[in-house]
C-alpha positions in Angstrom: 81.4 176.9 16.4 77.8 177.6 17.5 76.3 180.7 16.6 76.4 182.3 20.0 80.5 181.6 19.9 80.2 183.0 16.5 78.3 186.1 17.4 81.2 186.6 20.4 84.0 186.3 17.3 82.4 188.9 15.4 82.0 191.2 18.2 85.7 191.2 18.8 86.6 191.5 15.5 84.5 194.1 14.3 84.7 196.0 17.4 81.1 196.1 18.4 80.1 197.1 22.0 77.8 194.6 22.3 76.8 190.8 21.7 73.3 192.4 20.1 75.2 194.7 17.7 77.3 191.9 16.7 74.5 189.8 16.1 72.4 192.2 13.8 75.7 192.4 11.7 75.4 188.9 11.4 71.6 188.7 10.6 72.3 191.4 8.1 74.8 189.7 6.1 72.7 186.2 6.2 69.5 187.5 5.3 71.3 189.9 2.3 72.8 186.4 1.0 70.0 184.5 1.1 67.7 187.1 -0.6 70.1 187.5 -3.1 70.4 183.7 -3.5 67.0 183.2 -3.8 67.0 185.6 -6.6 69.5 183.4 -8.1 72.1 186.2 -8.2 75.6 185.3 -7.6 77.5 187.5 -4.3 81.4 187.5 -4.7 83.6 188.5 -1.9 86.9 189.5 -3.8 89.4 186.9 -1.3 86.5 185.4 0.5 84.6 183.6 -1.7 81.4 183.4 -4.0 77.9 182.5 -3.1 75.8 181.0 -5.6 73.4 179.0 -6.9 73.2 175.7 -8.7 70.2 173.8 -10.5 70.2 170.0 -9.2 68.4 167.5 -11.6 66.0 165.1 -10.7 67.5 161.7 -9.3 66.4 158.3 -8.2 67.9 155.6 -6.7 67.3 152.5 -4.3 67.4 152.3 -0.2 70.0 150.4 0.8 69.7 147.0 1.7 66.0 147.3 0.5 64.1 147.1 -2.8 62.2 150.1 -2.4 63.1 152.9 -4.5 63.1 157.1 -4.0 62.8 159.7 -6.3 64.0 163.4 -5.5 62.7 166.4 -7.0 64.8 168.6 -9.1 65.4 172.0 -7.1 67.8 175.0 -6.7 70.8 174.2 -4.0 73.4 177.1 -2.4 76.7 176.9 -3.4 79.8 178.4 -2.0 83.4 178.4 -3.9 86.2 179.8 -1.1 88.3 182.3 -2.6 92.2 181.7 -3.0 93.1 184.2 0.0 90.4 182.1 2.2 92.2 179.0 1.0 95.6 180.2 1.8 94.9 181.7 5.1 92.8 178.2 5.9 96.1 176.1 4.9 98.5 178.5 6.7 96.2 178.4 9.9 96.5 182.3 10.6 
């Protein structure tokens, strides 16, 4: 699903009158979650899931088929863990 299609879905689900309003709602949500994760805060939405961050250690490896090696620096990555309600609804297809 592309962003424009998602905006249409949010418009219908949230009873927004225009795509602009639905787009603002999506942008507000993504900006809020992004801001919280940048501060390394956890965002828990009961029944939906939890957005959090995880510290990834530095790692090195070899490029397949060559003798070249690389090192990936340590960094913080976003993580999402689906809630049980979301898992159940996806499994049932409803």
